[in-house]
C-alpha positions in Angstrom: 144.9 146.0 142.3 142.9 143.4 144.5 140.4 141.4 142.5 137.1 140.7 143.5 137.9 137.1 144.9 140.9 138.2 146.8 140.5 137.7 150.5 141.3 140.6 152.9 143.3 138.6 155.3 143.7 141.5 157.7 140.0 141.3 158.3 139.8 137.5 158.3 142.8 137.1 160.8 140.9 139.8 163.2 137.8 137.5 163.0 139.7 134.3 163.6 141.9 135.7 166.5 139.5 134.7 169.3 137.7 131.8 167.3 140.8 129.8 166.0 143.4 130.7 168.5 145.8 128.1 166.7 145.6 130.0 163.5 147.7 133.1 164.7 150.0 135.4 163.1 150.2 136.7 159.6 147.9 134.6 157.1 148.7 133.4 153.7 145.8 132.5 151.3 146.4 130.4 148.2 143.3 129.8 145.9 142.7 126.3 144.7 142.3 125.9 140.8 139.0 124.0 141.2 136.0 125.2 143.1 134.2 127.0 140.1 131.2 127.7 142.0 132.6 128.6 145.6 136.1 129.9 145.6 138.2 127.7 147.8 141.4 128.9 149.6 144.1 127.0 151.7 144.7 129.4 154.6 148.1 129.0 156.6 149.9 130.8 159.3 153.1 129.9 160.8 151.4 127.6 163.2 148.4 126.0 161.5 146.3 125.7 158.2 142.8 125.1 157.1 140.6 125.5 154.0 138.0 128.3 153.5 135.2 128.1 151.1 133.2 131.3 150.4 130.3 132.5 148.2 131.4 134.3 145.2 130.5 138.1 145.2 128.3 139.7 142.9 124.5 138.8 141.8 123.8 135.1 142.4 121.0 132.8 141.3 118.6 132.0 144.0 119.6 128.9 146.2 123.0 128.6 144.4 126.3 128.6 146.5 124.5 127.2 149.5 127.8 127.0 151.7 125.5 127.1 154.8 124.2 123.7 153.9 127.6 122.4 152.9 128.8 123.3 156.4 125.7 121.4 157.9 126.2 118.2 155.9 129.8 118.1 156.8 129.0 118.5 160.5 126.4 115.7 160.2 128.8 113.2 158.4 132.1 113.9 160.0 133.3 110.8 162.2 130.9 108.3 160.1 131.4 105.8 157.4 131.6 108.7 154.7 134.9 110.4 154.9 134.7 114.1 155.0 136.9 117.1 156.4 136.2 118.2 159.8 134.2 121.6 159.9 135.7 124.2 161.9 133.5 127.4 161.7 130.7 129.0 159.6 130.3 132.8 159.2 127.1 134.2 157.8 128.4 137.8 158.1 129.3 139.1 154.4 131.0 142.1 156.1 133.9 140.1 157.1 135.5 139.1 153.6 132.7 140.2 151.3 130.5 137.0 151.3 129.5 134.3 153.6 132.2 131.5 154.3 133.2 128.6 156.3 136.3 126.9 157.5 137.3 123.3 157.4 140.1 121.2 158.3 142.9 120.7 155.2 143.0 117.1 154.5 146.4 115.8 153.6 146.6 113.8 150.4 146.3 114.0 146.9 143.4 115.1 144.5 143.1 113.5 140.9 141.6 115.7 138.2 141.4 113.2 135.7 139.2 110.1 136.2 141.8 108.0 134.3 144.0 108.5 137.4 147.2 109.0 135.5 150.2 107.8 137.3 148.3 105.2 139.2 149.1 101.8 138.4 146.4 99.0 137.3 146.1 97.7 140.8 145.7 100.9 142.5 143.2 102.2 140.0 141.0 99.0 140.6 141.3 99.6 144.4 140.4 103.2 143.9 137.3 102.6 141.9 136.3 99.9 144.5 136.8 102.6 147.2 134.5 104.9 145.1 131.8 102.5 144.9 132.0 101.8 148.5 131.5 105.6 149.4 128.7 105.8 146.8 126.8 102.9 148.3 127.4 104.3 151.9 125.8 107.2 150.6 122.7 105.2 149.3 122.3 103.5 152.6 123.0 106.3 155.1 120.2 106.7 157.6 119.1 110.4 157.2 117.1 110.5 160.4 119.9 109.2 162.6 122.4 111.5 160.8 120.1 114.6 161.8 119.5 115.2 158.1 115.6 114.4 157.9 114.8 118.1 157.0 117.7 118.5 154.8 115.6 118.4 151.7 112.1 117.8 150.4 111.1 114.1 150.6 109.7 112.6 147.5 109.5 113.2 143.6 113.2 114.0 143.5 113.8 113.7 139.9 110.5 115.7 138.9 111.6 118.6 141.2 115.2 118.5 139.9 114.1 118.7 136.2 112.0 121.8 137.1 114.7 123.4 139.3 117.6 122.9 136.7 115.2 124.0 133.8 114.7 127.2 135.7 118.4 127.7 136.7 119.2 127.0 132.9 116.8 129.6 131.6 118.1 132.1 134.2 121.7 131.9 133.1 121.1 131.1 129.4 123.1 133.4 127.1 122.3 131.8 123.7 120.0 129.1 122.4 121.3 125.7 122.7 118.9 123.2 120.8 119.8 120.1 122.9 118.8 121.9 126.0 115.6 122.9 124.7 114.9 119.3 123.6 115.8 118.0 127.1 113.7 120.5 128.9 110.9 119.5 126.8 111.2 115.7 127.0 112.5 115.0 130.7 109.4 115.9 132.4 107.4 113.2 130.6 110.3 110.7 131.2 110.6 110.9 135.0 109.9 107.3 136.5 107.3 107.1 139.0 108.5 107.9 142.7 109.2 104.8 144.6 109.5 106.6 148.1 113.3 105.9 148.4 115.0 108.8 150.2 118.8 109.1 150.5 121.4 111.9 151.0 122.7 112.8 147.6 126.1 114.4 147.1 125.1 116.0 143.9 128.6 116.2 142.4 130.2 113.1 143.1 133.3 113.0 140.9 136.8 112.0 141.1 138.3 115.6 141.4 136.0 115.9 144.7 138.1 113.2 146.2 141.1 113.3 148.4 143.4 110.2 148.5 146.2 109.0 150.6 149.6 110.1 149.1 150.8 106.4 148.7 147.8 104.4 148.7 144.4 104.1 147.0 142.9 105.1 150.3 139.8 107.6 150.2 140.6 110.3 152.9 137.6 112.7 152.1 134.7 113.5 149.7 134.6 117.3 149.2 132.3 119.8 147.8 128.9 119.1 149.1 127.2 122.4 147.9 124.6 120.7 145.9 123.9 117.9 148.6 120.3 117.5 149.3 117.8 114.7 150.2 116.9 112.8 146.9 117.0 109.3 145.4 119.8 107.0 145.9 120.0 106.5 142.2 121.2 110.2 141.7 125.0 109.9 142.6 125.7 106.5 140.9 124.1 107.9 137.7 126.0 111.3 137.8 129.5 109.4 138.6 128.9 107.1 135.7 128.7 110.1 133.3 132.4 110.3 133.3 132.5 106.9 131.5 130.5 108.7 128.5 132.1 112.3 128.7 134.7 112.7 126.0 138.6 113.4 126.9 138.9 117.0 127.4 140.8 119.4 129.8 138.1 120.9 131.6 135.5 118.2 132.3 137.7 115.1 131.7 135.9 112.0 130.8 136.7 108.3 130.0 135.1 107.9 126.4 137.3 106.1 123.9 140.1 105.0 126.1 140.9 101.3 127.2 139.3 101.3 130.6 139.9 97.7 131.2 143.4 97.8 130.6 143.7 100.7 132.9 141.8 98.7 135.7 138.8 100.9 135.5 135.5 99.1 135.7 132.8 99.3 133.0 129.5 100.9 133.5 127.8 97.3 133.8 130.6 96.3 136.5 129.9 99.5 138.5 126.1 98.9 138.5 126.5 95.3 139.3 128.6 96.1 142.3 126.1 98.7 143.3 123.2 96.4 143.1 125.1 93.7 145.1 125.9 96.2 147.8 122.7 98.0 148.0 120.0 95.6 146.6 119.0 98.4 144.1 119.2 98.3 140.4 118.8 101.6 138.5 119.2 100.0 135.2 115.4 100.0 134.3 115.4 103.8 134.4 119.0 104.1 133.1 118.3 106.1 129.8 116.3 108.8 131.9 118.8 108.8 134.7 121.7 109.5 132.4 119.9 112.0 130.2 118.9 113.8 133.4 122.5 113.9 134.7 123.9 115.1 131.4 120.9 118.0 131.4 121.9 118.9 135.1 125.4 119.2 134.3 125.0 121.3 131.3 122.8 123.6 133.2 125.4 123.7 135.9 128.2 124.5 133.0 125.9 127.2 131.7 125.7 128.9 135.1 129.6 128.9 135.2 129.5 130.4 131.7 127.2 133.3 132.9 129.2 134.0 135.8 132.3 134.3 133.7 130.6 136.6 131.5 129.6 138.7 134.4 133.4 138.7 135.6 132.6 136.8 139.1 133.4 133.4 138.1 135.7 131.6 140.6 138.1 129.5 138.2 140.0 130.5 135.3 138.6 127.6 133.5 135.0 129.0 133.9 134.6 130.0 130.1 136.1 126.8 129.0 133.6 124.7 131.2 130.7 126.8 130.1 131.5 126.0 126.5 131.0 122.5 127.1 127.2 123.0 127.6 126.4 122.1 124.2 128.4 119.0 124.0 127.1 117.8 127.4 123.6 118.3 126.4 123.9 116.6 123.1 125.1 113.5 125.2 121.7 114.0 127.3 119.9 113.7 124.2 121.6 110.4 122.9 121.2 108.9 126.3 117.3 109.5 126.5 116.8 107.9 123.1 119.0 104.6 123.8 117.6 101.4 124.9 
């Protein structure tokens, strides 16, 4: 029996017939293992292929699964200094496949789930992390006005607004009391740094598993999954990315804590921040305890949302329940970060 996340390929094919004439004939759909928020499929025909991202079916949290915004930011960035897939089509009509969706090019390359980059040699890991830092600093320096994204989010007070937003999102998806999350919800509003007026495009989920690499070299081909992107503060993505250095090793949200990163060729947190400051002239370290605590809190709220959708039966990944179970561990790391010097 077809599941809630299965694609009605006949209806999709009929809709595409006059819009993407290269994608003709019987279609095949293969769902990617990732994409816990928005189900993602490789769509293939005898003559072409592309990637489809859709909203999950069922009751959804307000403002979540914003694939229309994702399509807009891809359209703004494609062809610029930040590599992204070429956007193809957006469809707001939920009657075609059961929810809104968009199509983008299928970028050839490899995706690494583990930030330790297993199978890479030391030199390539170092080069890969240098490419990641280059992408992060390019984001921090992007001229949002020139990119046509000046109205892509509310300017100013980014962290205060994000703390309020994710507190609400967490409460809306809460299934059991998690004391570290209660502690962060109580403490973070009073720890928000004063707004300095800086505005940047924030990816919102900048992790190794959202990057596409060349199959043979440490060259970054595409940054994926812009669903959570908005206008915000340039410190947001660098602090979010650095969480991986502190997350424990686990099969769902693999981190780098406890491994010999120097031997692997992976930079330390201090080295990443030094490189970030050298490229941007910005230094997030005076606010680092808050920044890390906020990012752990936000990730825990996202994990809790995944758990809630799993309980309702409309999560988009078989790992959804496991990801949700990480909520407490992530929140505890947030409490630790906030209390650090």
